Each structure stands twice: as structure tokens, then as C-alpha cells.
C-alpha positions, 0 to 999 in steps of 0.5 A: 500462442501459449495454451494459457493466457498471459496476465496484465496486472495493473495496480492503481495507487489511491483508487476509490470505487466511488470515483470509478462509479461516478466517471462510468455513470458519465460515460467517460471511461471507455477502456474501464467500461470495456474491461468491466463489461467483458469481465467483472467488477467488485467495488469492495475489495478489502485492503490490508491495514495500515492502508499505506502503499508500501504495506499494500503493495508488499501484499499485492506482490507476495499475496502475504499479509503484513504479519508475514511480509514484514512491511508495517507501513510507510513509517516505522521504528526499527528496534534493532537499529534504533532509528526511524524507517521512512520510505519517503513520506515527504521531502521533510523526511529526506531532510530529517532522516538523511537523504542517503538513509531514506534513499537506501531504504526506498531503493534497496532495503525495502526489497532486499532487507526489510521485506521478509525472506520467508515470503516470495514475490510473485516474480520469485515464485513464477520464474522457477516454473518457467514463466517470464515475468516483468514489472514496470515501476514496481515498489516491490520488485524482488526477483532473481535477476541482477541489475545495476540501479543508477542514481542520478548525478545530481543526487550523487553530488548532493551526497558528496558521492556517498550515494552510489549505483547499487545492485538490485535483484528483480524479475527478468523483465524490469523497468524502474523509472530513471534507475533502470530501463531495459536495453533497447530503443525504450532508453532512446525514447524516454522523456518522462524520467526528468527530475520534475517527473518523479524520475520516471515513477509516473503513469505516463512513463509506466505505460510507455514502458509497458507498451514496449514490453508488449511490443517485443517478440517475446512477451511477458507471461506476467506484466505488472504495472504500477501507476502512482499519479492518482495518489498525489492528486487525491492528497492535494485536491480530491480524495475521490479523484474523479476528474481528471485522474480517471479520465486520463488513466482511462486513456493510458489503459486504452493505449495498452489495449491498443497494442493489440489488433483489437480490444477483443483480441487483447482479452483473447490473449490476456487476462487483465487484473486492475486493482487499487492498493487503497483508497482515500478519505476526505479531510476536514478543511485546513488545520482542523484536520490535524491531531497533534499526537506528540503534543498529546503525549508530551509527558513522555520523552519522544525519539526524533528522526535523525537524532543520535538516539539515547537509551532513555527515550520513552516512546517513538511515534510513527505516523502513517497519515490516518494511522500511527504506531506508538513504540514503547522504548522503556520498561517503565511499569504501567506506561502502556495503560497510561498511554491508552488512557491519554490517547483515548481522551482525544475525541478526534482519535477513533480507535486505540488498539493494543494487545495483551497476551493473545487478546486484542483490545480496542478502546473507543468513545463507543465502548471497548472491545476485546477479541482473539481467535476462536470458534464462537463466531465466524465471519464471511472469510471463514475466520473464527473469533472470540469477541467480548465487549462493545461491538460498536467499537468496530461496527460489528453485527451478527446476521444469520450467525455470522459476523458482519462488518460495517464501517471497518471491513474485515477489521478483526483479521486486519488488526490481528495481522498488523499486530503480528508484524514483528516490526509493528508498534506496541499501540496502534491508533486510528483517526476518525474520518476527516482527521490526520495524525501528526508524528514522525513521518507527517509534515505539519501541512494539510491537504484534501485527502488521506488514508492509512486507517481501518475505515471503509473510505480508506480500505475499499478498492475496485477490483476488475478481472477481465478475460478470465472465466473465474472471479474472486468471491469476497476479494481481499488484497491477499487473495490476488496473487494466489488467484494469479497463480491459478491462472498460470498453471 
């Protein structure tokens, strides 16, 4: 056994701390409870903004904030290419943006063109130091080893064979649903890569592949596992997603622990890190939850997904569920001020945020706040700020000379990182709890749960660290990759 412990890094999509607490109180989570009892649980790990999976998992793979890794959300507007980028927010997005373009953005461009080259993934960082890394079903997988990602025949047929198998680069150990499985008996035993099983991008196949890696003679020093199924269940039925999602997940986690002679021996050889990318909040019932942003801004000409763009569009609206970017595409004087005024009049919108020079301005029905980096106030993360106006806009308070965050965890840093992203919009709007923002990227249907905003219901996730003597104080998603690097000296 090596002198250091290996790391098993598990990312659960839409992992709500209240759901974990509820199920543990009922005694339904034996594997989760074991890891927590043998380690630590912080239920208030802070996600980044927007709380959307491509942005969050980019941070979870690199340790970088959106300002550095460059992935602004699920849906954004590419100014250079004058088009919408949508990583598959819905089946409607495939139709509107074109199946070929959406598939290329999701499978290739996200990792190899749009994820910033000034950052390294954890795989790119660790492997030159001699570590063997592996990833199962990762959304962000960029590494140094070449693979051929296989496109299912039916998709090739639907695109008249314009969509072809393509080279991708990932870690030394790699498995990506139907697109790629490592050579060996795993390929012979695959059952969960059917079209109705999201082509293998599902929890059951991910755990099967993870167990395969753990059963090999040479085991990964870092094995990352992405488990997506909780997200769709939370959207459809229950944002807390207490049952049956976590009880099923607990069985999958137990089967990973069962790869070792005992669960205690699993922790003797490995450090387990389990974290969510974001949580979800409950929506108002039915169509009451929908905020029709395009209708609010009907006075402005709006770019549409899939159209041949012309130069006289005023704006592009990119909805990321409970958050949206507004891109200003014209040089008309005063348009930003007019947009802010128009959006701020909608009572279902929580914050309208924009940046002028170095200052961020937050407009709400609780008042207006302005802030920038400075030394007048410091928060619990050591960040210094100058803040003026109505602190209620972001539910900020001062206690013992330090900024305390309320309903919007780490809001100042997260807003600043969002606006420093070169692909972000000129304005950002968030919805009040219970509401969903319509725009390019969100179909006109409603579910039970959603995410994307700054609010704590979307932003706080559990972080479990087990098998390590260390823990992260006041954890944020940006802290996890640097922490893993300290575990692999």
C-alpha cells in the first residue's frame, strides 16, 4: 500500500443538506452515516454562482472560480461566434440550437475549447506528478490521454452522419457512459448505457464503472465519480429529494464500500470526499412559478436560439433557471439603465445586478447596494470589501466587525466572480424563492424544484470528508480541489 491514502471523490448533483438530515434522522442511510461518523460533515459548503451544473462541476474539477475557468452557466451567449451555447438544458434546446451544435458543445467544446486553458483540471495537475487518476461519467474530464468518443449510431443517422466519433482528452482512467468505456470486462457487462438510461450517464452505471476501477490490480490514486440522477428527480418531484433518491444513493455508496474487505478497511486505504454541486429550492405550483423575462423586455429586439443572427438585435436573454444573463448587443446609449429599471419593477425578480467600472450594483425591492473590493469590511473568508447602500439587498450584517451572510451565502465574492467571467452577461437577474426565469434555455414548463440563484436554498450543499485527519473550515466548492492536492503529497 502506498504511504499516502488514495482519494475517492464523489459528486452528487442536486444534493440538499436538509434531505441528508431528514433521511439520517430516520436511520435510512447506513453508508452516509458511517462516513460521517468516521469523519466530518459540513452541511453548509457554499456553491459558486450561478448554481448550475456546468459551472459548479468546472470548479469541482479545477478548484477555480467561474472568473478563471470561464464556464458561465448551462446557457450563455458566445459574443465571438454570435450564438447561444447550451449544454443540453432541455430537449427543446437540441431542436432550437441544432442537434449537432448542442452535442458538440456538450461532448467536446465544453472541455476542449470553452473551459479556460489558464486553469488545469485536477487530472492535468496530478498526473505529471506521477499519480494515476480516473474519472467516471465526469462532465469536466480534460486530461492528457487521447480517447475516441463514440457517437451512438441512431444519433449519427439523425444528423445524416454529420456527427462523427471524435477525439477527446481525459485522465488515464476514463469512462463516459456509452461514449467510452475502458478496455476489459466492463464493456462486456454494460447494461445501463441504453438510450432510455441517458446513454450510461446515470448513477447505476457510474457506480458499476467505479467498482470496476477499484477491483483492478492497479487502483487509481484519485477516482472521481459523478452521480447525476438526483437532479432530475428533484426537478420533477421534490427539491429536497429525500426519498427515494438518497436511500437509493446510499445503497450505491455501500456497494462502493463493499469493494473492500470491510468498511473500516476502505477508510484505512482511502479518503472519501462526498459533495454536492448545488442544491434546489421549491417552486410555486404550476405556471405561477414562471417569470416571462422576454415579455418583460418585449420593447427590445431579442436574439433567438438557432436563428441566423443579424447585427441589429438589442439583447440576448440566457436563462439558467432561477438566474439569467442579459447580454447587451447594441451600443444604444442608456440601454443598460433602462433594462435595470424595467426588470426591477417585476416583483418576482429578486436581484438585478450590473457592474459599472469597478463597482457592482445590486437593485432589489429591499433597496439598492453597491460594493467593490476594499478594506473597510472583511468577511469570514478573508475577503475585503467596500459596501454602501441597503445591506438588506443581500441580507448582509456586521457582527464583531465582520460581514455576516444570511440568505445569500458568500454573495459578494460569488457576484464578483460571476461578473469577471469573460463569457458572462452585462446584467444578471435572480428570481425570488419559488420562481423560475424564462428565456432562451428554459422551456415553458414547470416542475417542483429548480436552482441557479444566489439564495441559500440553491447554494448550500453537504460536504463529507471521511478517512482524513484534516477538514476544511468554512468550505466552498473552490476549496475542495486544493484540499485534495494536499492529501496527495
